[in-house]
One Martini backbone bead per residue (centre of mass of N, CA, C, O) as a GRO file, in nm:
protein
  493
    1UNK     BB    1  11.827   5.492   8.056
    2UNK     BB    2  11.595   5.367   7.873
    3UNK     BB    3  11.265   5.365   7.864
    4UNK     BB    4  11.025   5.164   7.865
    5UNK     BB    5  10.778   5.082   7.688
    6UNK     BB    6  10.457   5.043   7.635
    7UNK     BB    7  10.269   4.758   7.727
    8UNK     BB    8   9.977   4.614   7.596
    9UNK     BB    9   9.985   4.328   7.739
   10UNK     BB   10   9.937   4.452   7.991
   11UNK     BB   11   9.760   4.488   8.257
   12UNK     BB   12   9.635   4.700   8.487
   13UNK     BB   13   9.685   4.527   8.729
   14UNK     BB   14   9.995   4.491   8.675
   15UNK     BB   15  10.069   4.785   8.671
   16UNK     BB   16   9.964   4.865   8.963
   17UNK     BB   17  10.179   4.656   9.102
   18UNK     BB   18  10.393   4.834   9.044
   19UNK     BB   19  10.654   5.009   9.102
   20UNK     BB   20  10.776   5.287   9.115
   21UNK     BB   21  10.976   5.480   8.963
   22UNK     BB   22  11.259   5.627   8.999
   23UNK     BB   23  11.145   5.953   9.087
   24UNK     BB   24  10.845   5.870   9.114
   25UNK     BB   25  10.545   5.943   9.206
   26UNK     BB   26  10.305   5.841   9.411
   27UNK     BB   27   9.974   5.841   9.490
   28UNK     BB   28  10.039   5.998   9.761
   29UNK     BB   29  10.263   6.232   9.648
   30UNK     BB   30  10.103   6.350   9.432
   31UNK     BB   31  10.079   6.694   9.422
   32UNK     BB   32  10.338   6.801   9.630
   33UNK     BB   33  10.434   7.015   9.451
   34UNK     BB   34  10.545   7.313   9.413
   35UNK     BB   35  10.444   7.612   9.319
   36UNK     BB   36  10.465   7.925   9.240
   37UNK     BB   37  10.401   8.007   9.558
   38UNK     BB   38  10.513   7.755   9.744
   39UNK     BB   39  10.291   7.573   9.785
   40UNK     BB   40  10.114   7.308   9.888
   41UNK     BB   41   9.971   7.067   9.718
   42UNK     BB   42   9.681   6.918   9.655
   43UNK     BB   43   9.497   6.642   9.632
   44UNK     BB   44   9.348   6.474   9.356
   45UNK     BB   45   9.007   6.350   9.402
   46UNK     BB   46   8.799   6.148   9.202
   47UNK     BB   47   8.429   6.016   9.266
   48UNK     BB   48   8.240   6.078   9.031
   49UNK     BB   49   7.943   5.991   8.877
   50UNK     BB   50   7.766   6.038   8.602
   51UNK     BB   51   7.472   6.039   8.740
   52UNK     BB   52   7.559   6.253   8.956
   53UNK     BB   53   7.628   6.491   8.749
   54UNK     BB   54   7.369   6.479   8.603
   55UNK     BB   55   7.176   6.548   8.841
   56UNK     BB   56   7.310   6.817   8.911
   57UNK     BB   57   7.259   6.965   8.628
   58UNK     BB   58   6.941   6.923   8.613
   59UNK     BB   59   6.876   7.117   8.839
   60UNK     BB   60   6.985   7.390   8.652
   61UNK     BB   61   6.918   7.267   8.375
   62UNK     BB   62   6.712   7.328   8.079
   63UNK     BB   63   6.653   7.125   7.793
   64UNK     BB   64   6.951   6.932   7.820
   65UNK     BB   65   6.960   6.618   7.868
   66UNK     BB   66   7.125   6.484   7.644
   67UNK     BB   67   7.373   6.658   7.675
   68UNK     BB   68   7.428   6.603   7.987
   69UNK     BB   69   7.490   6.308   7.943
   70UNK     BB   70   7.744   6.332   7.784
   71UNK     BB   71   7.905   6.541   7.955
   72UNK     BB   72   7.910   6.382   8.226
   73UNK     BB   73   8.038   6.119   8.121
   74UNK     BB   74   8.314   6.248   7.998
   75UNK     BB   75   8.409   6.390   8.238
   76UNK     BB   76   8.423   6.148   8.441
   77UNK     BB   77   8.617   5.986   8.272
   78UNK     BB   78   8.848   6.188   8.260
   79UNK     BB   79   8.904   6.192   8.572
   80UNK     BB   80   8.907   5.892   8.638
   81UNK     BB   81   9.147   5.833   8.463
   82UNK     BB   82   9.343   6.001   8.617
   83UNK     BB   83   9.334   5.835   8.869
   84UNK     BB   84   9.453   5.596   8.749
   85UNK     BB   85   9.723   5.715   8.616
   86UNK     BB   86   9.848   5.800   8.906
   87UNK     BB   87   9.910   5.467   8.951
   88UNK     BB   88  10.097   5.481   8.705
   89UNK     BB   89  10.376   5.463   8.585
   90UNK     BB   90  10.523   5.640   8.341
   91UNK     BB   91  10.632   5.401   8.166
   92UNK     BB   92  10.324   5.268   8.161
   93UNK     BB   93  10.199   5.478   7.993
   94UNK     BB   94  10.021   5.561   7.755
   95UNK     BB   95  10.057   5.679   7.429
   96UNK     BB   96   9.860   5.902   7.273
   97UNK     BB   97   9.610   5.997   7.423
   98UNK     BB   98   9.267   6.068   7.407
   99UNK     BB   99   9.071   6.320   7.502
  100UNK     BB  100   8.754   6.457   7.613
  101UNK     BB  101   8.717   6.672   7.414
  102UNK     BB  102   8.486   6.938   7.341
  103UNK     BB  103   8.193   7.013   7.133
  104UNK     BB  104   7.975   7.295   7.137
  105UNK     BB  105   7.648   7.326   6.985
  106UNK     BB  106   7.504   7.661   6.991
  107UNK     BB  107   7.330   7.916   7.072
  108UNK     BB  108   7.270   8.177   7.237
  109UNK     BB  109   7.151   8.109   7.570
  110UNK     BB  110   7.159   7.767   7.624
  111UNK     BB  111   7.410   7.692   7.849
  112UNK     BB  112   7.719   7.644   7.798
  113UNK     BB  113   7.874   7.799   8.023
  114UNK     BB  114   7.704   7.704   8.263
  115UNK     BB  115   7.770   7.408   8.262
  116UNK     BB  116   8.080   7.446   8.300
  117UNK     BB  117   8.082   7.588   8.562
  118UNK     BB  118   7.930   7.367   8.725
  119UNK     BB  119   8.134   7.160   8.697
  120UNK     BB  120   8.382   7.305   8.823
  121UNK     BB  121   8.229   7.341   9.096
  122UNK     BB  122   8.178   7.043   9.164
  123UNK     BB  123   8.481   6.938   9.136
  124UNK     BB  124   8.707   7.167   9.212
  125UNK     BB  125   8.836   7.328   8.958
  126UNK     BB  126   8.991   7.502   8.750
  127UNK     BB  127   8.864   7.789   8.559
  128UNK     BB  128   8.838   7.903   8.218
  129UNK     BB  129   8.735   8.184   8.002
  130UNK     BB  130   8.727   8.228   7.644
  131UNK     BB  131   8.774   8.391   7.334
  132UNK     BB  132   8.903   8.300   7.038
  133UNK     BB  133   8.922   8.608   6.911
  134UNK     BB  134   9.179   8.699   7.107
  135UNK     BB  135   9.344   8.515   6.922
  136UNK     BB  136   9.676   8.456   6.770
  137UNK     BB  137   9.922   8.413   6.583
  138UNK     BB  138  10.230   8.427   6.588
  139UNK     BB  139  10.285   8.768   6.477
  140UNK     BB  140  10.019   8.867   6.560
  141UNK     BB  141   9.759   9.030   6.668
  142UNK     BB  142   9.735   8.908   6.999
  143UNK     BB  143   9.697   8.645   7.164
  144UNK     BB  144   9.817   8.368   7.347
  145UNK     BB  145   9.726   8.046   7.397
  146UNK     BB  146   9.909   7.999   7.660
  147UNK     BB  147   9.762   8.199   7.840
  148UNK     BB  148   9.548   7.998   7.934
  149UNK     BB  149   9.729   7.827   8.115
  150UNK     BB  150   9.841   8.050   8.298
  151UNK     BB  151   9.559   8.138   8.400
  152UNK     BB  152   9.510   7.861   8.540
  153UNK     BB  153   9.719   7.912   8.759
  154UNK     BB  154   9.607   8.173   8.873
  155UNK     BB  155   9.342   8.019   8.968
  156UNK     BB  156   9.522   7.822   9.149
  157UNK     BB  157   9.727   8.003   9.307
  158UNK     BB  158  10.004   7.870   9.167
  159UNK     BB  159   9.907   7.566   9.130
  160UNK     BB  160  10.022   7.352   8.907
  161UNK     BB  161   9.882   7.080   8.977
  162UNK     BB  162   9.601   7.187   8.985
  163UNK     BB  163   9.591   7.306   8.684
  164UNK     BB  164   9.635   7.017   8.555
  165UNK     BB  165   9.303   6.976   8.631
  166UNK     BB  166   9.167   7.164   8.447
  167UNK     BB  167   8.942   7.413   8.271
  168UNK     BB  168   8.901   7.491   7.932
  169UNK     BB  169   8.709   7.760   7.785
  170UNK     BB  170   8.609   7.800   7.448
  171UNK     BB  171   8.467   8.057   7.268
  172UNK     BB  172   8.396   8.106   6.937
  173UNK     BB  173   8.544   7.892   6.752
  174UNK     BB  174   8.410   7.953   6.471
  175UNK     BB  175   8.581   8.220   6.426
  176UNK     BB  176   8.858   8.019   6.350
  177UNK     BB  177   8.760   7.961   6.081
  178UNK     BB  178   8.820   7.898   5.766
  179UNK     BB  179   8.715   8.008   5.432
  180UNK     BB  180   8.965   7.902   5.225
  181UNK     BB  181   9.149   8.168   5.237
  182UNK     BB  182   9.522   8.210   5.227
  183UNK     BB  183   9.441   8.508   5.341
  184UNK     BB  184   9.478   8.718   5.573
  185UNK     BB  185   9.300   8.614   5.854
  186UNK     BB  186   9.309   8.302   5.798
  187UNK     BB  187   9.597   8.250   5.885
  188UNK     BB  188   9.567   8.308   6.167
  189UNK     BB  189   9.336   8.107   6.241
  190UNK     BB  190   9.502   7.853   6.162
  191UNK     BB  191   9.725   7.917   6.365
  192UNK     BB  192   9.551   7.878   6.623
  193UNK     BB  193   9.479   7.588   6.580
  194UNK     BB  194   9.778   7.479   6.587
  195UNK     BB  195   9.839   7.595   6.875
  196UNK     BB  196   9.605   7.420   7.021
  197UNK     BB  197   9.698   7.142   6.977
  198UNK     BB  198   9.928   7.121   7.187
  199UNK     BB  199   9.732   7.163   7.428
  200UNK     BB  200   9.488   6.934   7.372
  201UNK     BB  201   9.689   6.712   7.442
  202UNK     BB  202  10.039   6.738   7.478
  203UNK     BB  203  10.211   6.986   7.677
  204UNK     BB  204  10.444   7.263   7.740
  205UNK     BB  205  10.436   7.552   7.961
  206UNK     BB  206  10.591   7.847   7.999
  207UNK     BB  207  10.532   8.074   8.272
  208UNK     BB  208  10.773   8.238   8.125
  209UNK     BB  209  10.768   8.492   7.923
  210UNK     BB  210  10.958   8.663   7.684
  211UNK     BB  211  10.743   8.920   7.651
  212UNK     BB  212  10.753   8.946   7.973
  213UNK     BB  213  10.904   9.176   8.167
  214UNK     BB  214  10.851   9.070   8.447
  215UNK     BB  215  10.979   8.788   8.395
  216UNK     BB  216  11.266   8.885   8.321
  217UNK     BB  217  11.330   9.025   8.587
  218UNK     BB  218  11.286   8.785   8.771
  219UNK     BB  219  11.500   8.602   8.631
  220UNK     BB  220  11.734   8.787   8.689
  221UNK     BB  221  11.719   8.794   8.998
  222UNK     BB  222  11.746   8.483   9.034
  223UNK     BB  223  12.026   8.457   8.891
  224UNK     BB  224  12.178   8.646   9.087
  225UNK     BB  225  12.112   8.487   9.348
  226UNK     BB  226  12.169   8.168   9.243
  227UNK     BB  227  12.303   8.116   8.940
  228UNK     BB  228  12.003   8.033   8.833
  229UNK     BB  229  11.742   7.902   8.611
  230UNK     BB  230  11.408   7.826   8.662
  231UNK     BB  231  11.168   7.628   8.482
  232UNK     BB  232  10.832   7.675   8.471
  233UNK     BB  233  10.599   7.404   8.410
  234UNK     BB  234  10.308   7.307   8.223
  235UNK     BB  235  10.092   7.032   8.185
  236UNK     BB  236   9.818   6.930   7.946
  237UNK     BB  237   9.727   6.634   7.959
  238UNK     BB  238   9.473   6.690   8.195
  239UNK     BB  239   9.347   6.911   8.035
  240UNK     BB  240   9.036   7.031   7.978
  241UNK     BB  241   8.876   7.092   7.641
  242UNK     BB  242   8.615   7.340   7.581
  243UNK     BB  243   8.428   7.407   7.290
  244UNK     BB  244   8.238   7.671   7.121
  245UNK     BB  245   7.940   7.743   6.914
  246UNK     BB  246   7.698   7.839   6.663
  247UNK     BB  247   7.745   7.770   6.358
  248UNK     BB  248   7.687   7.935   6.109
  249UNK     BB  249   7.609   7.720   5.828
  250UNK     BB  250   7.649   7.417   5.899
  251UNK     BB  251   7.369   7.307   5.804
  252UNK     BB  252   7.427   7.346   5.497
  253UNK     BB  253   7.655   7.143   5.486
  254UNK     BB  254   7.496   6.893   5.581
  255UNK     BB  255   7.271   6.908   5.378
  256UNK     BB  256   7.446   6.883   5.129
  257UNK     BB  257   7.546   6.589   5.209
  258UNK     BB  258   7.258   6.457   5.237
  259UNK     BB  259   7.163   6.515   4.936
  260UNK     BB  260   7.383   6.351   4.792
  261UNK     BB  261   7.303   6.070   4.947
  262UNK     BB  262   7.053   6.087   4.821
  263UNK     BB  263   6.822   5.976   4.577
  264UNK     BB  264   6.585   6.237   4.571
  265UNK     BB  265   6.289   6.196   4.689
  266UNK     BB  266   6.410   6.288   4.994
  267UNK     BB  267   6.504   6.599   4.993
  268UNK     BB  268   6.271   6.747   5.123
  269UNK     BB  269   6.291   6.618   5.391
  270UNK     BB  270   6.589   6.709   5.465
  271UNK     BB  271   6.555   7.029   5.413
  272UNK     BB  272   6.298   7.042   5.632
  273UNK     BB  273   6.465   7.033   5.864
  274UNK     BB  274   6.562   7.115   6.143
  275UNK     BB  275   6.852   7.257   6.239
  276UNK     BB  276   6.900   7.087   6.490
  277UNK     BB  277   6.869   6.806   6.343
  278UNK     BB  278   7.106   6.858   6.157
  279UNK     BB  279   7.337   6.903   6.354
  280UNK     BB  280   7.318   6.605   6.473
  281UNK     BB  281   7.479   6.504   6.191
  282UNK     BB  282   7.754   6.576   6.241
  283UNK     BB  283   8.073   6.569   6.095
  284UNK     BB  284   8.403   6.590   6.035
  285UNK     BB  285   8.367   6.684   5.723
  286UNK     BB  286   8.201   6.946   5.813
  287UNK     BB  287   8.418   7.086   5.978
  288UNK     BB  288   8.625   7.114   5.757
  289UNK     BB  289   8.452   7.268   5.554
  290UNK     BB  290   8.405   7.509   5.772
  291UNK     BB  291   8.755   7.548   5.858
  292UNK     BB  292   8.885   7.297   5.980
  293UNK     BB  293   9.138   7.120   6.090
  294UNK     BB  294   9.177   6.788   6.112
  295UNK     BB  295   9.352   6.792   6.378
  296UNK     BB  296   9.156   6.953   6.534
  297UNK     BB  297   8.910   6.776   6.530
  298UNK     BB  298   9.073   6.525   6.650
  299UNK     BB  299   9.066   6.672   6.948
  300UNK     BB  300   8.733   6.640   6.910
  301UNK     BB  301   8.553   6.367   6.988
  302UNK     BB  302   8.313   6.549   7.116
  303UNK     BB  303   7.975   6.601   7.019
  304UNK     BB  304   7.752   6.875   7.092
  305UNK     BB  305   7.385   6.954   7.083
  306UNK     BB  306   7.208   7.212   7.148
  307UNK     BB  307   6.915   7.333   7.249
  308UNK     BB  308   6.667   7.518   7.191
  309UNK     BB  309   6.480   7.791   7.333
  310UNK     BB  310   6.166   7.825   7.416
  311UNK     BB  311   5.910   7.945   7.593
  312UNK     BB  312   5.884   7.697   7.772
  313UNK     BB  313   6.178   7.681   7.859
  314UNK     BB  314   6.201   7.970   7.984
  315UNK     BB  315   5.984   7.914   8.200
  316UNK     BB  316   6.135   7.683   8.342
  317UNK     BB  317   6.375   7.845   8.430
  318UNK     BB  318   6.201   8.039   8.621
  319UNK     BB  319   6.078   7.792   8.792
  320UNK     BB  320   6.346   7.724   8.888
  321UNK     BB  321   6.490   7.732   9.197
  322UNK     BB  322   6.794   7.796   9.059
  323UNK     BB  323   6.737   8.050   8.910
  324UNK     BB  324   6.954   8.309   8.844
  325UNK     BB  325   6.764   8.529   8.751
  326UNK     BB  326   6.568   8.531   8.999
  327UNK     BB  327   6.780   8.532   9.223
  328UNK     BB  328   6.930   8.789   9.131
  329UNK     BB  329   6.679   8.989   9.158
  330UNK     BB  330   6.634   8.938   9.454
  331UNK     BB  331   6.919   9.039   9.544
  332UNK     BB  332   6.886   9.327   9.445
  333UNK     BB  333   6.653   9.395   9.642
  334UNK     BB  334   6.755   9.281   9.907
  335UNK     BB  335   6.986   9.507   9.931
  336UNK     BB  336   6.711   9.707  10.015
  337UNK     BB  337   6.486   9.536  10.172
  338UNK     BB  338   6.332   9.382   9.924
  339UNK     BB  339   6.070   9.185   9.843
  340UNK     BB  340   6.054   8.957   9.571
  341UNK     BB  341   5.790   8.861   9.357
  342UNK     BB  342   5.596   8.592   9.163
  343UNK     BB  343   5.390   8.517   8.926
  344UNK     BB  344   5.298   8.281   8.691
  345UNK     BB  345   5.198   8.490   8.478
  346UNK     BB  346   5.450   8.666   8.467
  347UNK     BB  347   5.654   8.444   8.388
  348UNK     BB  348   5.516   8.395   8.111
  349UNK     BB  349   5.554   8.679   8.000
  350UNK     BB  350   5.854   8.683   8.016
  351UNK     BB  351   5.907   8.435   7.829
  352UNK     BB  352   5.771   8.563   7.580
  353UNK     BB  353   5.954   8.813   7.554
  354UNK     BB  354   6.231   8.660   7.544
  355UNK     BB  355   6.166   8.499   7.285
  356UNK     BB  356   6.166   8.755   7.098
  357UNK     BB  357   6.470   8.811   7.123
  358UNK     BB  358   6.664   8.554   7.042
  359UNK     BB  359   6.873   8.495   7.321
  360UNK     BB  360   6.754   8.317   7.512
  361UNK     BB  361   6.836   8.351   7.846
  362UNK     BB  362   6.941   8.646   7.809
  363UNK     BB  363   6.652   8.761   7.756
  364UNK     BB  364   6.550   8.755   8.059
  365UNK     BB  365   6.720   8.981   8.171
  366UNK     BB  366   6.632   9.204   7.983
  367UNK     BB  367   6.339   9.200   8.064
  368UNK     BB  368   6.375   9.251   8.369
  369UNK     BB  369   6.512   9.532   8.339
  370UNK     BB  370   6.286   9.679   8.195
  371UNK     BB  371   6.059   9.639   8.417
  372UNK     BB  372   6.257   9.697   8.699
  373UNK     BB  373   6.440   9.960   8.694
  374UNK     BB  374   6.259  10.170   8.836
  375UNK     BB  375   6.211  10.019   9.100
  376UNK     BB  376   6.512   9.992   9.177
  377UNK     BB  377   6.542  10.303   9.204
  378UNK     BB  378   6.281  10.407   9.392
  379UNK     BB  379   6.220  10.210   9.635
  380UNK     BB  380   6.478  10.263   9.829
  381UNK     BB  381   6.334  10.562   9.907
  382UNK     BB  382   6.143  10.402  10.061
  383UNK     BB  383   5.902  10.186  10.269
  384UNK     BB  384   5.915   9.965  10.072
  385UNK     BB  385   5.934   9.577  10.116
  386UNK     BB  386   5.741   9.501   9.863
  387UNK     BB  387   5.726   9.306   9.542
  388UNK     BB  388   5.487   9.217   9.290
  389UNK     BB  389   5.507   9.033   9.003
  390UNK     BB  390   5.254   9.093   8.770
  391UNK     BB  391   5.060   9.163   8.515
  392UNK     BB  392   5.035   9.467   8.569
  393UNK     BB  393   5.342   9.525   8.585
  394UNK     BB  394   5.404   9.410   8.296
  395UNK     BB  395   5.196   9.612   8.143
  396UNK     BB  396   5.211   9.872   8.380
  397UNK     BB  397   5.476   9.985   8.540
  398UNK     BB  398   5.445  10.294   8.564
  399UNK     BB  399   5.168  10.308   8.704
  400UNK     BB  400   5.233  10.127   8.954
  401UNK     BB  401   5.467  10.291   9.060
  402UNK     BB  402   5.309  10.553   9.114
  403UNK     BB  403   5.106  10.430   9.311
  404UNK     BB  404   5.312  10.345   9.519
  405UNK     BB  405   5.449  10.623   9.570
  406UNK     BB  406   5.191  10.755   9.678
  407UNK     BB  407   5.124  10.553   9.903
  408UNK     BB  408   5.395  10.597  10.054
  409UNK     BB  409   5.371  10.910  10.101
  410UNK     BB  410   5.129  10.904  10.263
  411UNK     BB  411   5.195  10.698  10.481
  412UNK     BB  412   5.448  10.860  10.582
  413UNK     BB  413   5.290  11.107  10.664
  414UNK     BB  414   5.091  10.977  10.857
  415UNK     BB  415   5.295  10.859  11.048
  416UNK     BB  416   5.431  11.117  11.138
  417UNK     BB  417   5.166  11.269  11.241
  418UNK     BB  418   5.099  11.059  11.453
  419UNK     BB  419   5.369  11.070  11.616
  420UNK     BB  420   5.356  11.388  11.673
  421UNK     BB  421   5.018  11.436  11.733
  422UNK     BB  422   4.794  11.185  11.741
  423UNK     BB  423   4.692  11.209  11.437
  424UNK     BB  424   4.477  11.071  11.187
  425UNK     BB  425   4.510  11.088  10.837
  426UNK     BB  426   4.290  11.101  10.574
  427UNK     BB  427   4.218  11.013  10.219
  428UNK     BB  428   4.045  11.069   9.961
  429UNK     BB  429   4.046  10.997   9.628
  430UNK     BB  430   4.044  11.294   9.518
  431UNK     BB  431   4.281  11.389   9.683
  432UNK     BB  432   4.489  11.203   9.569
  433UNK     BB  433   4.473  11.290   9.272
  434UNK     BB  434   4.559  11.585   9.333
  435UNK     BB  435   4.836  11.526   9.460
  436UNK     BB  436   4.951  11.393   9.214
  437UNK     BB  437   4.928  11.626   9.028
  438UNK     BB  438   5.089  11.848   9.196
  439UNK     BB  439   5.350  11.699   9.210
  440UNK     BB  440   5.423  11.709   8.910
  441UNK     BB  441   5.421  12.015   8.876
  442UNK     BB  442   5.624  12.076   9.151
  443UNK     BB  443   5.843  11.852   9.194
  444UNK     BB  444   5.732  11.668   9.423
  445UNK     BB  445   5.689  11.489   9.678
  446UNK     BB  446   5.429  11.359   9.844
  447UNK     BB  447   5.541  11.427  10.131
  448UNK     BB  448   5.611  11.715  10.081
  449UNK     BB  449   5.336  11.821  10.003
  450UNK     BB  450   5.188  11.752  10.259
  451UNK     BB  451   5.361  11.920  10.446
  452UNK     BB  452   5.289  12.193  10.306
  453UNK     BB  453   4.962  12.165  10.336
  454UNK     BB  454   4.946  12.012  10.665
  455UNK     BB  455   5.147  12.100  10.904
  456UNK     BB  456   4.902  12.291  11.069
  457UNK     BB  457   4.653  12.102  11.140
  458UNK     BB  458   4.698  12.035  11.448
  459UNK     BB  459   4.590  12.285  11.585
  460UNK     BB  460   4.293  12.266  11.503
  461UNK     BB  461   4.243  11.956  11.583
  462UNK     BB  462   4.310  12.005  11.882
  463UNK     BB  463   4.079  12.206  11.925
  464UNK     BB  464   3.870  11.966  11.835
  465UNK     BB  465   3.958  11.684  11.962
  466UNK     BB  466   4.098  11.505  11.743
  467UNK     BB  467   4.213  11.174  11.608
  468UNK     BB  468   4.051  11.206  11.334
  469UNK     BB  469   4.088  11.284  10.965
  470UNK     BB  470   3.954  11.395  10.658
  471UNK     BB  471   4.079  11.450  10.332
  472UNK     BB  472   3.965  11.650  10.095
  473UNK     BB  473   3.978  11.804   9.793
  474UNK     BB  474   3.943  12.106   9.926
  475UNK     BB  475   4.186  12.087  10.104
  476UNK     BB  476   4.399  12.088   9.878
  477UNK     BB  477   4.330  12.357   9.731
  478UNK     BB  478   4.244  12.494  10.056
  479UNK     BB  479   4.359  12.437  10.350
  480UNK     BB  480   4.311  12.675  10.542
  481UNK     BB  481   4.013  12.745  10.460
  482UNK     BB  482   3.895  12.470  10.519
  483UNK     BB  483   3.973  12.456  10.833
  484UNK     BB  484   3.824  12.716  10.919
  485UNK     BB  485   3.547  12.638  10.838
  486UNK     BB  486   3.526  12.376  11.004
  487UNK     BB  487   3.556  12.509  11.276
  488UNK     BB  488   3.314  12.699  11.257
  489UNK     BB  489   3.089  12.472  11.213
  490UNK     BB  490   3.207  12.254  11.469
  491UNK     BB  491   3.282  12.363  11.744
  492UNK     BB  492   3.002  12.358  11.908
  493UNK     BB  493   2.960  12.041  11.842
   0.00000   0.00000   0.00000
């Protein structure tokens, strides 16, 4: 019997009161079908409101408030709508609905990937990220876009139903735009767009690929064992697709359109606008001229332009208590038992240096590494358990590290000498400078050099019944001679 078509005259309340079609799962049993792994799938229930997700994202992401408002709202609407559709029998569900697939426009390092990862973590759905440039049209060298969906099942540990509620994030989407020439690589780029169309709306993907030798062997063994082959497929109806790119040159296309529409006397005003302000005026026709198929753009109803990060924005990222850059570096040093701290002045200098890199938040990590890499290498071999990153460390990291290593070497020698002999050795400033100079010449550590110079001093100092002794510069130059002269001059005293 042919299924009755969706009746637009029915209200949602009327539809929800209908009994499920025979053979169709109801709201309580949906999602309990076994996945690839044969495990029982868990029920997906989404009850997050837009303002709740927005508040969560704003705790972690800096300078993208307008963007987050749109993204949080559309993501919540997408998943809450799925909750509603689960309760509607298959025959009464609307046909050809458009998902809230999104296009994120913004330069590298402004937080596009970070935002999507946070959303997937908060919601608890499978998430995969890939670069659009790794895929090609069937028949060309490159990956198959359907592999994205198969990878989503892998991330869901073989749970097909769970994967059908996942998020696919495709970066560098601007790189698959055609330049208008229908030869060479552009043919493949256009083909990738068309292949993505099937996934971004609703389609079914066979989990066993014909070009996968392992899948063929598995299918053959199954056919031999059971006498039939079951084809496992995943439906992409509820999978949310988010694509992003820097879109270099798109602002010129938008400006060109705006200038054509202007009367003439305000041309200067339009062309003088910041690139970011221009991008926020993007329309479907601009993306088509950029090189996207109209059908492809139609599958991306939500456009979001992310703000560039300036020096102040980068500083706010570092000051954020959830900053992954700061927390990550603290964890790196904590792994060696070293507590890493930062002054506010140092954070501002880091933001300034990172801003000059012009790679957004990614520049922060690069600057951190340049400043701290030698500390990260050397300090774990010392007794130092604290490092404060201040203005002096930022401006003269090499000098500060040398001073720290000298102090640690001397302190370590002093501690060992006191523990072994009960005598505390002090060093005056000139002695420290000479030890530093000699250590560099002889390629010795400070502690090694002190042991070589003064390891026999305890004999003479015990003879003098001293519990404390100061090492001057002369003792470093000629340790034995200095101690002998000292004993001769002071023994009777």
